[in-house]
DOLO-396999 format. One record per residue: residue in one letter; x, y, z of N, C-alpha, C in turn. Coordinates in steps of 0.2 Angstrom, whole numbers, always signed. Each point is the difference from the previous one (the first is absolute). Layout:
a; X; Y; Z; X; Y; Z; X; Y; Z;
...
***
This chain:
m; +69; -101; -151; -5; +1; +4; -7; -1; -3;
s; -5; -3; +2; -6; +2; -3; -3; +5; +0;
a; -6; +2; -2; -3; +5; -2; -3; +1; +7;
r; -5; -5; +4; +0; +0; +5; +2; +3; +7;
t; +6; -5; +0; +6; +4; +3; +1; +5; +1;
r; +1; +3; -6; +2; +7; -2; -7; +7; +3;
l; -5; -5; +0; -7; +5; +2; +0; -1; +7;
s; +4; -2; +4; -2; -4; +6; +8; +5; +3;
l; +5; +1; -4; +7; +5; +2; -3; +7; +0;
v; -3; +2; -6; -3; +5; +2; -4; +3; +2;
l; -5; -4; +3; -6; +2; +5; +3; +1; +7;
w; +7; -5; +2; +3; +0; +6; +4; +7; +1;
v; +4; +2; -6; +3; +5; +1; -4; +7; +2;
a; -6; +0; -6; -4; +5; +1; -4; +0; +8;
g; -1; -6; +3; -4; +0; +7; +6; +2; +6;
f; +6; -3; -2; +6; +2; +5; +3; +8; -1;
g; +0; +2; -5; +1; +7; -2; -5; +4; +5;
g; -7; -1; +0; -5; +3; +3; +2; -1; +9;
a; +3; -4; +3; +3; -3; +4; +5; +6; +3;
v; +5; +0; -6; +6; +4; +3; -2; +7; -1;
s; -5; +2; -1; -2; +7; +1; -2; +3; +6;
f; -1; -5; +4; -2; +0; +6; +9; +5; +4;
l; +4; -2; -2; +6; +2; +3; +0; +7; -3;
l; -5; +2; -3; +0; +9; -1; -4; +3; +6;
v; -2; -3; +5; -4; +0; +6; +4; +5; +5;
d; -1; +5; +4; +4; +1; +6; -3; -3; +5;
f; +5; -6; +0; -3; -4; +6; +2; +4; +7;
e; +5; +3; +1; -1; +3; +6; -6; +5; +4;
t; -3; +4; -6; -6; +4; +0; -6; -5; -1;
l; +1; -5; -2; -6; -7; +1; +0; -2; +8;
i; +5; -3; +1; +0; -2; +7; -2; +7; +6;
a; +3; +5; -1; -4; +6; +5; -7; +2; -1;
l; -2; -4; -5; -8; +1; +0; -5; -8; +3;
l; +5; -4; +2; -4; -4; +2; +0; +1; +9;
p; -6; -4; +3; +0; +2; +8; +6; -2; +2;
v; +3; +2; +7; +3; -3; +4; -1; -4; +4;
l; +0; -6; +1; -1; -3; +4; +4; -2; +5;
p; -2; -1; +5; +4; -1; +7; +4; -5; +0;
g; +8; +1; +1; +4; -6; +1; +2; -3; -6;
r; -3; +3; -6; +3; -1; -7; +3; +6; -3;
d; +8; +0; -4; +3; +2; -4; +0; -2; -7;
y; -2; +3; -4; -1; -1; -7; +8; +0; -1;
p; +3; -5; -7; +5; +0; -3; +1; +6; -3;
r; +8; +3; +0; +2; +5; -5; +1; -4; -5;
f; -3; +4; -6; +1; -4; -8; +4; +3; -2;
t; +6; -6; -1; +7; +3; -3; -2; -2; -6;
p; +8; +2; -6; -2; -5; -6; -1; -7; +0;
l; +5; -4; +4; -2; -7; +2; -6; -3; +0;
l; -4; +4; +6; -7; -2; +0; -5; +1; -4;
k; +2; +6; -5; -5; +1; -6; -2; -5; -4;
l; +9; -2; -1; +0; -6; -5; -2; -7; +1;
l; -1; -1; +8; -1; -6; +1; -9; +1; +1;
s; +0; +4; +0; -10; +2; +1; -1; -2; -8;
l; +2; -1; -4; -2; -2; -6; +1; -8; -1;
v; +1; -4; +4; -1; -7; -2; -5; -2; +1;
q; -6; +2; +6; -6; -2; -1; -4; +1; -8;
p; +0; +6; -1; -4; +1; -5; +2; -4; -5;
a; +8; +0; -1; +3; -3; -5; -4; -10; +0;
v; +0; -2; +6; -2; -6; +0; -8; +0; -4;
f; -5; +6; +3; -7; -2; -3; +2; +1; -7;
i; +1; +4; -3; +1; +1; -4; +2; -5; -5;
t; +6; -4; +2; +2; -6; -3; -7; -7; +0;
l; -3; +2; +5; -6; -5; +1; -5; -1; -4;
a; -1; +10; -2; -5; +0; -4; +1; +0; -5;
v; +6; +3; -5; +2; -3; -6; -2; -7; -2;
l; +2; -4; +4; +2; -7; +1; -9; -3; -2;
a; -4; +2; +4; -7; +0; +0; -2; +0; -7;
g; -2; +5; -2; +0; +3; -6; +2; -1; -5;
h; +6; -4; +0; +4; -4; -5; -2; -6; -3;
f; -2; -2; +6; -2; -8; +0; -8; +0; -2;
l; -4; +4; +4; -7; +0; +1; -3; +6; -4;
a; +2; +6; -2; -6; +4; -4; -1; -4; -7;
p; +6; +0; -3; -1; -6; -8; -6; -5; +2;
k; -1; -3; +5; -5; -5; +0; -9; +3; +2;
v; +1; +6; +1; -6; +3; +3; -3; +6; -6;
g; +7; -1; -5; -1; +6; -5; +1; +7; +2;
l; +2; +2; +6; +4; +6; +1; +6; +2; -3;
t; +1; +6; -2; +6; +2; -4; +2; +7; +1;
a; +7; +0; -2; +1; +8; +0; +4; +2; -7;
p; -4; +1; -5; +1; +0; -6; +4; +5; -2;
a; +1; +4; +4; +8; +4; -4; +5; -2; +1;
a; +2; -3; +6; +4; -4; +4; +2; -5; -4;
e; -5; -3; -1; +1; -7; -4; +2; +2; -7;
a; -2; +4; -5; +2; +1; -6; +6; +3; +0;
w; +4; +5; +6; +7; +0; +0; +3; -6; +1;
a; -2; -4; +5; +3; -7; +0; +2; -5; -5;
q; -5; +2; -5; +0; -5; -5; +3; +3; -8;
g; +3; +7; +2; +1; +5; -6; -4; +2; -3;
r; -6; -1; +1; -5; +5; -4; -1; +8; +2;
p; -3; +2; -5; +0; +10; +2; -6; +0; +6;
v; +3; +4; +4; -4; +0; +6; -5; +5; +1;
l; +1; +5; -4; -8; +5; -1; -4; -2; +0;
p; -1; -3; -6; -6; -5; -4; -4; -3; +7;
a; +4; -5; +4; -3; -3; +6; -1; +5; +4;
l; +2; +6; +2; -1; +5; +4; -8; +5; -1;
r; +1; -1; -6; -7; +6; -2; -5; -2; +2;
p; -3; -7; -1; -7; -1; +4; -1; +1; +6;
q; +7; +1; +6; -1; -1; +7; +1; +8; +3;
w; +1; +5; -5; +3; +7; +4; -6; +3; +2;
l; -7; +0; -6; -5; +4; +3; -4; -2; +4;
p; -1; -6; +0; -4; -4; +6; +3; +0; +7;
g; +8; +0; +1; +4; +3; +3; +0; +7; +4;
l; -1; +3; -4; +0; +6; +3; -7; +4; +1;
l; -5; -4; -2; -6; +3; +2; -3; -4; +7;
g; +3; -6; +1; -1; -5; +7; +5; +4; +5;
g; +5; +2; +0; +4; +5; +2; -2; +7; +2;
l; -3; +2; -3; -5; +6; +1; -6; -1; +5;
a; -5; -4; -2; -4; -2; +3; +2; -4; +6;
g; +7; -4; +1; +2; -2; +6; +1; +4; +6;
g; +5; +6; -3; +0; +6; +4; -3; +4; +0;
a; -5; +0; -3; -8; +4; +3; -3; -3; +4;
a; -1; -7; +0; -2; -3; +6; +2; +1; +8;
i; +6; +0; -1; +5; -1; +6; -1; +7; +2;
v; +0; +7; -2; -2; +5; +3; -6; +1; +0;
l; -6; -3; +0; -5; +0; +2; -3; -2; +6;
i; +3; -8; +0; +0; -4; +6; +5; +5; +6;
a; +5; +4; -1; +3; +3; +4; -3; +5; +4;
a; -5; +4; -5; -2; +6; +2; -8; -2; +4;
v; -2; -7; +1; -5; -1; +2; +1; -4; +5;
l; +6; -3; +3; +3; -2; +6; +5; +3; +3;
t; +3; +6; -4; +4; +4; +5; -3; +3; +6;
p; -5; +2; +0; -4; +3; +6; +1; -6; +7;
l; +0; -5; -2; -5; -5; +5; +10; -4; +2;
l; +6; +4; -3; +5; -4; +1; +2; +3; +7;
p; +5; -5; +5; +3; +3; +6; +1; +7; +0;
p; +1; +2; +4; +2; +10; +2; +9; -3; -2;
g; +2; +5; -4; +6; +1; -2; +4; -5; -6;
a; -5; -4; -2; +2; -6; -5; +2; +5; -6;
e; -6; +5; -2; +1; +2; -8; +8; +2; +1;
d; +2; +4; +5; +7; +2; -1; +6; -4; +1;
r; -2; -5; +3; +5; -6; -2; +0; -3; -6;
i; -4; -1; -2; +0; -2; -7; +1; +3; -5;
s; +0; +8; +0; +2; +4; -4; +8; +2; +0;
a; +2; -2; +6; +8; -1; +1; +2; -4; -2;
f; -3; -7; +0; +3; -5; -3; +1; +2; -8;
s; -7; +0; -2; +2; +0; -7; +5; +7; -1;
r; +1; +5; +2; +6; +5; -2; +8; -4; +1;
i; -1; -4; +1; +8; -6; +3; +0; -3; -8;
m; -6; -2; -2; +0; -4; -6; +4; +2; -4;
p; +5; +1; -4; -1; +3; -7; -6; -3; -6;
l; +1; +5; -4; -5; -2; -6; +3; -6; -4;
a; +6; +0; -1; +4; -6; -4; -2; -7; +3;
t; +0; +0; +9; -1; -6; +1; -6; -3; +1;
r; -7; +5; +1; -7; -1; -2; +1; -2; -7;
l; +1; +2; -4; -1; -2; -7; +3; -7; -1;
l; +7; -1; +2; +3; -7; -2; +0; -6; +5;
y; -1; +3; +6; -4; -6; +4; -6; -2; +0;
g; -4; +6; +0; -8; -2; +0; -1; -1; -7;
g; +1; +3; -4; -1; +0; -8; +3; -7; -2;
v; +6; -2; +2; +3; -5; -3; -1; -7; +4;
t; +4; +2; +5; +2; -6; +5; -7; -4; +1;
e; -4; +4; +1; -7; -2; +4; -5; -4; -3;
e; +1; +1; -6; -3; -2; -6; +4; -7; -2;
v; +6; +0; -1; +4; -7; +0; -3; -4; +7;
l; +1; +3; +4; -3; -6; +7; -8; +0; +0;
l; -3; +4; -1; -7; -1; +2; -4; -3; -7;
r; +2; +4; -5; -3; -4; -6; +3; -7; -4;
w; +5; +2; -3; +4; -4; -1; +1; -7; +3;
g; +1; +0; +6; +2; -4; +6; -4; -2; +3;
l; -5; +3; +4; -6; -2; +4; -6; -3; -2;
m; -1; +7; -6; -6; -3; -3; +0; -6; -5;
s; +5; -2; -4; +1; -4; -3; +1; -7; +4;
l; +0; +0; +5; +3; -4; +5; -9; -4; +1;
l; -4; +6; +4; -6; -1; +0; -6; -2; -5;
a; +1; +2; -5; -2; -1; -6; +1; -7; -1;
w; +6; -4; +0; +1; -7; -2; -2; -5; +4;
a; +1; +3; +8; -2; -3; +6; -8; +0; +0;
c; -2; +3; -2; -8; -2; +0; -3; -3; -5;
w; +4; +1; -6; +0; -7; -6; +2; -5; +3;
r; +4; -1; +1; +3; -7; +1; -4; -2; +7;
a; -2; +3; +5; -3; -4; +4; -8; -1; +1;
f; -3; +5; -2; -7; +1; -1; -3; -2; -7;
l; +3; +2; -4; -3; -3; -7; +6; -2; -3;
p; +1; -6; +0; +5; -4; -5; +0; -2; -6;
r; -4; +4; -3; -2; -2; -8; +6; +2; -5;
p; +0; -3; -5; +6; +2; -7; -2; +6; +0;
g; +4; +3; -4; -1; +7; -4; +0; +5; +4;
r; -2; +6; +0; +1; +10; +4; -5; -3; +5;
a; +4; +4; +5; -2; +2; +6; -7; +2; -2;
p; -6; -3; +5; -6; +3; -1; +0; +9; +3;
a; -3; +4; -2; +0; +6; +2; -1; +2; +9;
a; -3; -5; +2; -2; +1; +6; +7; -2; +5;
c; +5; -2; -4; +8; -1; +4; +4; +7; +1;
y; -3; +4; -8; +4; +7; +0; -4; +5; +4;
h; -6; -1; +1; -2; +4; +5; +2; -2; +8;
a; -1; -5; +2; +0; -1; +6; +9; +3; +1;
a; +6; -2; -6; +6; +1; +1; +1; +8; +2;
i; -5; +4; -6; +2; +7; +1; -2; +3; +8;
i; -7; -3; +2; -3; +2; +6; +4; +0; +6;
l; +3; -9; +1; +4; +0; +4; +7; +4; +0;
s; +3; +1; -6; +6; +2; +0; -1; +8; +1;
a; -5; +2; +0; -1; +8; -1; +0; +2; +9;
l; -4; -5; +3; +0; +0; +7; +6; -1; +5;
i; +5; -6; -2; +6; -1; +1; +3; +6; -1;
f; +0; +5; -7; +5; +6; +0; -2; +4; +5;
g; -7; +2; +0; -2; +4; +7; +1; +0; +6;
a; +0; -8; +3; +3; -3; +6; +6; +3; +2;
g; +3; +0; -7; +8; -1; +0; +5; +7; +3;
h; -7; +5; -2; +4; +7; +4; -2; +1; +5;
l; -3; -3; +5; -2; +1; +7; +5; -1; +4;
p; +5; -3; +0; +7; +1; +5; +3; +5; -2;
v; +1; +3; -7; +3; +7; +2; -5; +6; +2;
a; -7; -2; +0; -6; +6; +2; +0; -1; +8;
f; +2; -5; +2; -2; -2; +9; +9; +4; +2;
l; +6; +0; -3; +5; +2; +1; +0; +8; +0;
i; -4; +3; -5; +0; +7; -1; -5; +2; +4;
v; -7; -2; +2; -4; +2; +5; +0; -5; +5;
p; +4; +1; +7; -1; -4; +5; -6; -3; +3;
q; -5; +4; -2; -6; -2; +4; -5; +1; -6;
p; -1; -4; -5; -4; -3; -5; -8; -1; +4;
n; -4; +1; -4; -9; -1; +1; -2; -4; -6;
v; -5; -1; +0; -2; -3; -5; -3; +5; -7;
a; +0; +5; +0; -1; +4; -5; +7; +0; -3;
l; +6; +0; +2; +7; -1; -3; +0; -7; -4;
v; -1; -4; +3; +0; -7; -1; -3; -2; -8;
a; -7; +5; +0; -4; +0; -5; +3; +4; -6;
f; +3; +5; +3; +3; +5; -6; +6; -3; -4;
v; +2; -4; +4; +8; -5; -3; -3; -5; -5;
i; -4; -3; +4; -3; -7; -4; -3; +3; -7;
l; -4; +4; +1; -6; +2; -4; +3; +5; -7;
a; +6; +3; +2; +3; +5; -4; +4; -4; -6;
n; +4; -6; +2; +4; -3; -1; -4; -7; -4;
g; -5; -2; +4; -3; -5; -4; -3; +2; -6;
v; -4; +6; +0; -3; +2; -6; +5; +0; -4;
f; +5; +4; +1; +5; +0; -7; +3; -6; -1;
g; +2; -4; +5; +1; -9; -4; -6; -2; -4;
l; -6; +1; +3; -5; -2; -5; +1; +0; -8;
v; +2; +9; +0; +0; +1; -6; +7; -2; -5;
a; +5; -2; +4; +8; -3; -1; -3; -5; -3;
g; -4; -3; +5; -1; -9; -1; -3; -1; -7;
y; -5; +4; -1; -6; -1; -8; +4; +3; -6;
l; +4; +5; +2; +5; +1; -5; +5; -4; -2;
y; +4; -5; +4; +5; -5; -1; -5; -5; -5;
w; -3; -1; +4; -4; -4; -4; -2; -1; -7;
w; -3; +5; +0; -4; +3; -7; +4; +3; -4;
r; +6; +3; +2; +5; +6; -6; +8; -5; +1;
g; +0; -2; +6; +8; -3; +2; +2; +5; +3;
l; +8; -2; +5; +2; +3; +4; +2; +6; +1;
e; +1; +2; -7; +4; +8; -2; -7; +4; +1;
s; -6; -2; +0; -6; +5; +1; +1; +1; +6;
s; +1; -5; +7; -1; +2; +5; +6; +4; +3;
v; +5; -1; -3; +6; +4; +2; -2; +7; -3;
i; -2; +2; -7; -1; +7; -2; -7; +3; +5;
a; -4; -4; +4; -7; +3; +5; +4; -1; +5;
h; +7; -3; +4; +0; +1; +5; +3; +7; +0;
l; +5; +0; -4; +6; +7; -2; -6; +6; +0;
t; -5; +0; -4; -6; +5; +0; -2; +3; +6;
a; -1; -5; +3; -3; +1; +6; +4; +1; +8;
h; +5; +0; -1; +6; +1; +2; +1; +10; -1;
v; +0; +0; -5; +1; +8; -3; -6; +4; +2;
v; -7; -3; +0; -5; +2; +1; +1; +2; +9;
l; +2; -5; +5; -1; +0; +6; +7; +6; +1;
y; +5; +1; -4; +6; +4; +2; -3; +8; -2;
s; -4; +0; -5; -2; +5; -2; -5; +4; +4;
a; -5; -4; +3; -3; +1; +5; +2; +2; +7;
s; +7; -3; +3; +3; +2; +3; +2; +8; +1;
r; +3; +1; -5; +3; +7; -3; -7; +6; +2;
l; -6; -3; -1; -5; +4; +2; -4; +0; +6;
g; +4; -1; +3; +0; -2; +9; -4; -5; +3;
a; -1; -6; -5; -2; -8; +1; +5; -2; +5;
y; -2; -5; +3; +6; -3; +6; +2; -8; -4;
f; +1; +0; -6; +3; -6; -4; +8; +0; -2;
***
């Protein structure tokens, strides 16, 4: 097995492990939180149905890992610590330049989300804060860290951002050598917007009568962090964005213990 294949395997396992952590969620309580729609009965989440729910994320993670496998090297995007492990080199020297930027980025990103929430909370629909708080309490910390901190970075940074940077380079600036900075900026911004918009379906399930403020909150809060993670991935490597994502979730979890609704 080549070092590149070992790298992709470890990233797939890490990403899928985050998806598996959703099995820790109390699905019955989650279903009870959703609004009751006329003429619709939600399914009972049997163990088999829970396992089948992993098929879709497994497919997306596979596609993301394949995209990163083939395209990340072409645009100079890396996962230094995972690559060191795959090549049989020491991991800590590869991780050392990443942990501090990742930690600081996560603290800044988490603080930005708290600030955005403070500004927009008064404008949310009636009852939205309580419903979001109830949803947050259902999500175990392990699921937040493993899915948010690892799986989403494999999907959004390693997969999507690598694809967007490569597509920009090949479609608009097909020149030999490294992709220009404009392609990285475009890939970071677009992947951040997709990351933010990707949270809207869950938000609409939790808050059945959304308004503009809710949409703005979901896209801004997640999109701002997407920018932080994207630039860390570009400048330092995938593990730096993972560390930032983990740190941001710790910040939000801590804020929820102090009374915020994250």
